FIROZA-576577 format. One line per field, with one value per residue (C-alpha): residue in three letters; x, y, z; residue number from 1. Coordinates in steps of 0.1 Angstrom, whole numbers. Last residue first. Layout:
# FIROZA-576577
code	c(ALA	...)
x	c(X	...)
y	c(Y	...)
z	c(Z	...)
pos	c(NUM	...)
***
This chain:
# FIROZA-576577
code	c(ARG	ARG	ALA	GLY	ASP	TYR	ASP	VAL	PRO	HIS	LEU	PRO	LEU	ILE	GLU	ASP	ALA	ARG	ALA	ALA	MET	ALA	PRO	ASP	HIS	THR	VAL	MET	VAL	ILE	VAL	LYS	GLY	THR	SER	LYS	ALA	LEU	GLN	ARG	LEU	GLU	ASP	VAL	VAL	ARG	ARG	SER	THR	ASP	ALA	ASP	LEU	ALA	SER	THR	PRO	GLU	ASP	LEU	LEU	LEU	LEU	PRO	ALA	SER	SER	LEU	TYR	ALA	ARG	SER	ILE	ASN	LEU	ARG	GLN	LYS	GLU	GLY	GLY	SER	LEU	ARG	GLU	ALA	ASP	THR	ASP	LEU	GLY	GLU	GLU	ILE	GLN	ALA	ALA	ARG	LEU	ALA	ALA	GLN	LEU	VAL	ASP	ASP	ARG	ALA	ASP	PRO	ALA	SER	LEU	LEU	LEU	ASN	ASP	ARG	ILE	PRO	ALA	SER	LEU	VAL	ASP	THR	GLY	GLN	ALA	ILE	LEU	ALA	ALA	TRP	ALA	THR	ARG	ASN	ALA	PRO	ALA	LEU	GLU	ALA	LEU	PRO	THR	ASP	ALA	LEU	LEU	VAL	THR	GLY	THR	THR	PRO	PRO	GLU	LEU	GLY	ALA	LEU	VAL	ARG	LEU	LEU	THR	THR	LYS	GLY	ALA	GLY	SER	THR	GLY	THR	ILE	ALA	THR	LEU	THR	GLY	ALA	PRO	PHE	CYS	HIS	SER	VAL	PRO	ALA	LEU	ALA	PRO	ARG	ASP	ALA	LEU	MET	VAL	SER	LEU	ASN	ARG	VAL	VAL	LEU	ASP	ALA	ARG	GLU	SER	PRO	GLN	ASP	SER	VAL	PRO	GLY	GLY	VAL	VAL	SER	ALA	GLU	ALA	LEU	PHE	ALA	ARG	ILE	ARG	GLY	ALA	ALA	ALA	ARG	GLY	MET	SER	ILE	TYR	ASP	LEU	GLY	HIS	GLY	LEU	GLN	ARG	ALA	PRO	THR	VAL	VAL	ALA	LEU	SER	PHE	PHE	LEU	SER	ALA	ALA	LEU	VAL	GLN	ALA	PRO	ARG	ASP	PHE	GLY	THR	ALA	TYR	ILE	ILE	ALA	PHE	THR	ALA	VAL	PRO	GLN	LEU	LEU	ALA	THR	ALA	MET	ALA	MET	ILE	THR	ALA	VAL	ARG	GLY	VAL	ARG	GLU	VAL	MET	GLY	ARG	SER	PHE	ARG	GLN	THR	ALA	GLU	GLU	TYR	ARG	ALA	ALA	ALA	GLY	ALA	GLU	ALA	ALA	PHE	ILE	ARG	ASN	VAL	ARG	ILE	GLY	ARG	ALA	TYR	ASP	ASP	VAL	ALA	LEU	ALA	ILE	ASP	GLY	MET	VAL	ASP	PHE	GLN	ILE	LYS	GLY	GLU	ARG	SER	ALA	LEU	ARG	PRO	VAL	ALA	VAL	LEU	ILE	PHE	LEU	ALA	ALA	VAL	LEU	GLY	PRO	ILE	LEU	ALA	ALA	LEU	SER	VAL	TRP	GLY	GLY	ILE	ALA	VAL	LEU	LEU	CYS	ILE	SER	ALA	LEU	PRO	VAL	ILE	LEU	PHE	THR	ALA	ILE	GLU	HIS	PRO	PHE	HIS	ALA	ILE	MET	HIS	HIS	LEU	ALA	VAL	ILE	ASP	ASP	ALA	VAL	LEU	ARG	ARG	LEU	LYS	GLN	GLY	ASP	TYR	GLN	SER	VAL	ALA	SER	PRO	PRO	LEU	LEU	MET	LEU	HIS	THR	ALA	VAL	LYS	GLU	ARG	LEU	ARG	ALA	ALA	PHE	SER	MET	GLU	GLY	SER	HIS	ALA	LEU	TRP	SER	SER	LEU	ALA	ALA	CYS	LEU	ALA	THR	GLY	GLY	SER	LEU	ALA	LEU	ALA	TRP	LEU	ALA	THR	ASN	VAL	GLY	PRO	GLU	GLY	ILE	PHE	CYS	VAL	LEU	MET)
x	c(19	40	24	15	-22	-32	-12	24	35	67	101	131	163	184	226	253	224	225	197	176	175	162	137	120	101	131	137	177	203	238	265	297	329	340	348	326	296	299	307	273	255	271	258	224	223	236	209	182	192	191	156	139	139	109	111	147	158	128	133	175	189	232	251	282	272	297	273	278	272	240	232	231	202	180	193	187	144	147	158	135	105	122	136	127	124	159	165	201	235	245	248	230	245	228	233	235	275	277	257	279	312	295	291	325	337	316	330	315	307	270	272	237	216	246	230	195	213	234	206	195	165	126	138	134	104	105	99	110	131	169	182	213	228	258	259	222	214	234	209	191	213	225	214	182	207	224	265	284	295	256	237	194	174	145	108	83	113	114	107	130	161	175	169	133	125	139	121	89	95	100	70	54	28	31	49	84	123	146	180	217	246	274	310	300	279	245	236	201	167	136	100	73	69	36	15	-17	-21	-17	19	30	67	94	132	145	181	190	231	250	286	309	332	341	336	309	313	307	272	258	235	207	173	140	111	92	53	24	19	31	-2	-23	-10	-12	-47	-58	-42	-61	-92	-87	-78	-109	-127	-109	-111	-141	-157	-138	-160	-192	-188	-186	-221	-214	-181	-205	-237	-213	-192	-222	-238	-207	-209	-244	-247	-218	-232	-261	-246	-224	-254	-271	-299	-338	-333	-327	-348	-363	-331	-314	-343	-343	-301	-305	-332	-315	-285	-293	-323	-315	-281	-271	-307	-311	-280	-284	-322	-304	-277	-299	-328	-326	-287	-295	-320	-294	-274	-297	-304	-269	-264	-295	-277	-248	-267	-288	-257	-239	-269	-268	-238	-237	-272	-255	-225	-246	-238	-232	-195	-193	-204	-185	-150	-163	-167	-141	-144	-182	-192	-168	-178	-212	-207	-189	-216	-242	-214	-218	-257	-252	-230	-256	-283	-263	-249	-287	-294	-266	-262	-302	-293	-260	-280	-306	-288	-252	-270	-303	-286	-265	-297	-317	-286	-279	-319	-318	-284	-301	-325	-294	-296	-320	-303	-280	-267	-232	-222	-243	-230	-191	-204	-214	-182	-161	-177	-174	-144	-128	-147	-156	-132	-102	-102	-107	-73	-57	-68	-58	-23	-30	-63	-49	-16	-34	-56	-22	-8	-35	-37	-2	22	-10	-33	-6	-2	-36	-41	-8	-19	-15	-16	11	36	28	32	70	79	78	114	111	77	90	111	91	60	88	99	65	57	93	80	47	62	81	54	33	60	62	19	14	43	31	-4	6	27	-3	-28	-5	-3	-36	-44	-17	-32	-64	-55	-34	-65	-90	-64	-60	-93	-100	-76	-87	-125	-159	-175	-199	-193	-155	-161	-174	-148	-125)
y	c(389	381	388	355	364	336	347	341	332	354	332	346	333	330	331	315	292	304	328	302	280	309	318	278	273	259	249	236	242	232	243	222	236	201	222	248	231	207	236	249	212	205	242	233	198	213	246	216	195	224	233	203	180	172	198	200	188	208	197	192	202	190	201	191	154	131	120	105	139	136	106	115	138	109	94	127	123	90	102	126	101	76	47	13	11	16	-15	-7	-29	3	17	46	77	98	142	140	143	118	93	102	94	64	56	64	39	11	18	32	14	11	51	69	32	19	43	25	-4	1	12	-17	-26	-15	10	49	74	100	132	157	148	150	156	153	167	168	127	120	137	111	83	113	128	164	191	201	209	237	234	264	247	240	262	263	282	298	294	264	246	208	193	162	179	182	220	219	196	224	251	231	222	264	274	301	280	277	306	315	305	292	285	290	272	282	261	267	302	301	328	338	345	337	336	332	295	272	296	276	259	224	233	264	266	302	306	339	331	307	301	269	274	246	230	193	195	178	141	140	121	157	144	154	149	147	150	127	142	120	98	64	69	76	46	27	36	31	-2	-13	-3	-24	-56	-50	-52	-80	-102	-96	-99	-136	-148	-131	-153	-185	-197	-187	-211	-241	-231	-239	-267	-286	-281	-299	-328	-332	-334	-356	-381	-378	-385	-410	-433	-431	-418	-417	-403	-374	-342	-352	-371	-336	-322	-342	-337	-303	-301	-327	-310	-276	-270	-296	-291	-253	-243	-262	-245	-210	-214	-230	-202	-168	-171	-199	-194	-152	-164	-189	-156	-132	-154	-157	-118	-107	-135	-115	-81	-92	-112	-76	-57	-79	-80	-39	-45	-69	-51	-18	-22	15	16	-14	-2	27	8	-12	16	12	-24	-27	0	-8	-49	-32	-9	-36	-58	-27	-30	-66	-62	-29	-54	-80	-61	-43	-80	-93	-64	-73	-110	-108	-81	-104	-139	-122	-114	-137	-166	-163	-156	-185	-207	-198	-201	-238	-244	-231	-249	-284	-259	-257	-294	-284	-268	-301	-330	-332	-306	-285	-296	-294	-256	-247	-266	-242	-211	-219	-235	-202	-175	-182	-203	-195	-164	-168	-183	-164	-136	-159	-141	-110	-104	-128	-105	-70	-78	-91	-55	-37	-53	-54	-21	-2	-15	-9	23	32	20	41	69	83	124	130	113	143	169	147	149	118	102	73	66	59	39	15	20	11	-21	-33	-31	-55	-78	-79	-84	-111	-129	-128	-144	-170	-172	-178	-200	-224	-218	-228	-258	-270	-269	-283	-315	-314	-321	-343	-365	-363	-373	-403	-415	-409	-424	-454	-461	-459	-483	-507	-508	-493	-482	-455	-443	-449	-425	-400	-401	-396)
z	c(76	45	12	-7	-16	2	35	46	80	88	91	114	106	137	137	160	182	219	210	196	226	248	219	219	192	174	137	132	106	111	81	91	96	115	146	147	133	164	189	179	183	216	226	218	234	265	266	259	286	314	296	298	265	246	217	221	183	167	135	125	95	87	56	53	55	68	95	130	151	134	144	182	177	173	203	217	208	219	253	258	247	273	265	265	226	223	234	252	240	234	265	277	291	268	261	226	232	250	225	200	217	220	188	176	204	193	158	125	95	92	102	102	103	123	153	154	155	188	205	206	183	181	158	170	165	188	168	145	116	116	83	68	35	13	15	16	-21	-35	-45	-55	-81	-70	-99	-76	-49	-67	-66	-56	-19	-11	-37	-31	-63	-65	-71	-61	-44	-46	-15	-2	-11	24	18	7	33	56	48	48	83	90	69	88	94	128	145	137	143	122	146	129	139	123	108	71	63	61	34	33	6	16	-8	22	26	20	-5	-12	-52	-34	-16	-31	-20	-22	-21	-34	-30	-7	-1	21	24	24	46	42	1	-11	-30	-65	-77	-102	-128	-120	-96	-102	-72	-79	-94	-91	-124	-104	-78	-103	-124	-88	-83	-118	-118	-89	-105	-134	-113	-93	-124	-145	-118	-107	-142	-137	-105	-123	-154	-136	-143	-179	-180	-168	-199	-228	-217	-200	-234	-250	-225	-226	-268	-268	-248	-265	-299	-280	-274	-308	-317	-315	-281	-297	-290	-259	-246	-249	-233	-203	-203	-199	-176	-147	-149	-151	-131	-105	-89	-98	-94	-62	-49	-54	-43	-10	-12	-15	9	29	32	42	69	88	84	97	130	136	133	151	178	181	179	213	226	225	244	269	276	277	301	321	331	339	381	387	391	377	342	347	348	319	301	267	270	274	246	226	223	217	190	173	173	165	130	123	123	103	76	78	67	37	29	23	-1	-19	-16	-28	-60	-63	-68	-90	-121	-124	-109	-119	-153	-150	-142	-168	-192	-176	-183	-222	-235	-242	-267	-290	-299	-322	-343	-352	-327	-339	-360	-339	-308	-323	-329	-297	-282	-297	-294	-251	-250	-266	-251	-210	-205	-232	-224	-186	-187	-207	-179	-150	-143	-154	-134	-104	-102	-111	-77	-61	-68	-56	-22	-14	-23	-29	-4	21	12	17	50	60	49	10	11	26	4	-16	5	17	-19	-32	-48	-18	-32	-64	-57	-40	-68	-90	-68	-60	-104	-108	-80	-98	-135	-123	-106	-132	-161	-134	-128	-166	-169	-146	-154	-190	-184	-157	-190	-211	-188	-182	-218	-223	-195	-215	-246	-233	-214	-239	-263	-237	-236	-275	-275	-250	-262	-259	-289	-287	-252	-258	-290	-265	-241	-273)
pos	c(492	491	490	489	488	487	486	485	484	483	482	481	480	479	478	477	476	475	474	473	472	471	470	469	468	467	466	465	464	463	462	461	460	459	458	457	456	455	454	453	452	451	450	449	448	447	446	445	444	443	442	441	440	439	438	437	436	435	434	433	432	431	430	429	428	427	426	425	424	423	422	421	420	419	418	417	416	415	414	413	412	411	410	409	408	407	406	405	404	403	402	401	400	399	398	397	396	395	394	393	392	391	390	389	388	387	386	385	384	383	382	381	380	379	378	377	376	375	374	373	372	371	370	369	368	367	366	365	364	363	362	361	360	359	358	357	356	355	354	353	352	351	350	349	348	347	346	345	344	343	342	341	340	339	338	337	336	335	334	333	332	331	330	329	328	327	326	325	324	323	322	321	320	319	318	317	316	315	314	313	312	311	310	309	308	307	306	305	304	303	302	301	300	299	298	297	296	295	294	293	292	291	290	289	288	287	286	285	284	283	282	281	280	279	278	277	276	275	274	273	272	271	270	269	268	267	266	265	264	263	262	261	260	259	258	257	256	255	254	253	252	251	250	249	248	247	246	245	244	243	242	241	240	239	238	237	236	235	234	233	232	231	230	229	228	227	226	225	224	223	222	221	220	219	218	217	216	215	214	213	212	211	210	209	208	207	206	205	204	203	202	201	200	199	198	197	196	195	194	193	192	191	190	189	188	187	186	185	184	183	182	181	180	179	178	177	176	175	174	173	172	171	170	169	168	167	166	165	164	163	162	161	160	159	158	157	156	155	154	153	152	151	150	149	148	147	146	145	144	143	142	141	140	139	138	137	136	135	134	133	132	131	130	129	128	127	126	125	124	123	122	121	120	119	118	117	116	115	114	113	112	111	110	109	108	107	106	105	104	103	102	101	100	99	98	97	96	95	94	93	92	91	90	89	88	87	86	85	84	83	82	81	80	79	78	77	76	75	74	73	72	71	70	69	68	67	66	65	64	63	62	61	60	59	58	57	56	55	54	53	52	51	50	49	48	47	46	45	44	43	42	41	40	39	38	37	36	35	34	33	32	31	30	29	28	27	26	25	24	23	22	21	20	19	18	17	16	15	14	13	12	11	10	9	8	7	6	5	4	3	2	1)
***
């Protein structure tokens, strides 16, 4: 309609052109909204699937993903897929349908000779797609090295500030930083001169000016609407080509993200069974010929043992004997390579994943707590517990702080005892504690272990703790020593 308006200007033609332009914009907006709505729904389902799979992965698999990898997986990679899926229909229309239709219309209106108008734009597009990335890559390497020098200069000054002051070397560190920043600034100016200016000239001068010159030279004797149509359609072909690198970035990043997410979801998870019944209050724990291989290396030598209800058992052994691995298997977090674990004659492997914490509660080693009041930390284990119950759990764990105290302000030993207090709030018949007294003094450790032993007797629970302290192990009802295992599976 714009071409018709140029050839035959009039009110009706202008109104039709405006109506068609508005309709086109409305359709484009609607299609964009539908694409992004569908993508947001897809991204939400994918995030939920990734999070659910992460919860079911054994610790040995989770340990392969540090915080940075997990953040990239659930944030950056899903965003990359978002861009690829949401923009893919638009990219197909922009890079395929519109150029092909424009070429057909260009030939139909101006003949085959009108294709010569595409030459300047294609040259500019090739320059942007081939030459500019090479220049940018080379300049980017230089800028990366300079940024590294800046970071090193800042670290040298910040970390060694006391030494710098003692030896009056502040000026030297500051000079190195200033020199690195000046090199960065000079490099940016040079890069703009070598890359950005040339690209701007190719885009602003070569394509429009040369294209119009060729169109006029090949069709100066044609009507104005034919010249306008040739210019419009030639630009409709070349302009998407200039943006091709940007579109390919979406696809390449999306494919890489999809590969990482696919590999993550392919990690073997701990598969549960159909059992969703609540456990009995008193239940023996029986382990039969249990062994674990991690990454084709033995992590736990075959072990068989019966943990009677109402007892506290201490697991001992040197580093590498598989003590923590055994706790993870007993908690249902790590699948055994061989053997079975029975609690109340029910194989733990047959428990539904959502029901495992009702059967076994694991208090991991460490002093990690929520940056919140003590009450909120305890309510994670017993959401409906009253304050007097929470206070009793704190006293049993040898903590005298109030429920409103910020858990982050506790000492390392108090944080560890706060985690131990969660054991007194759990209704699970099996309690597993990894090094519960590692950050405590000898007297507090004795009181904590005695309280755990009394808890086992009074409730009929099976309590299993890992410890390196022979004195604490001696206060338990039973001791299960583990031995390191060689690569051939033999105990040392």
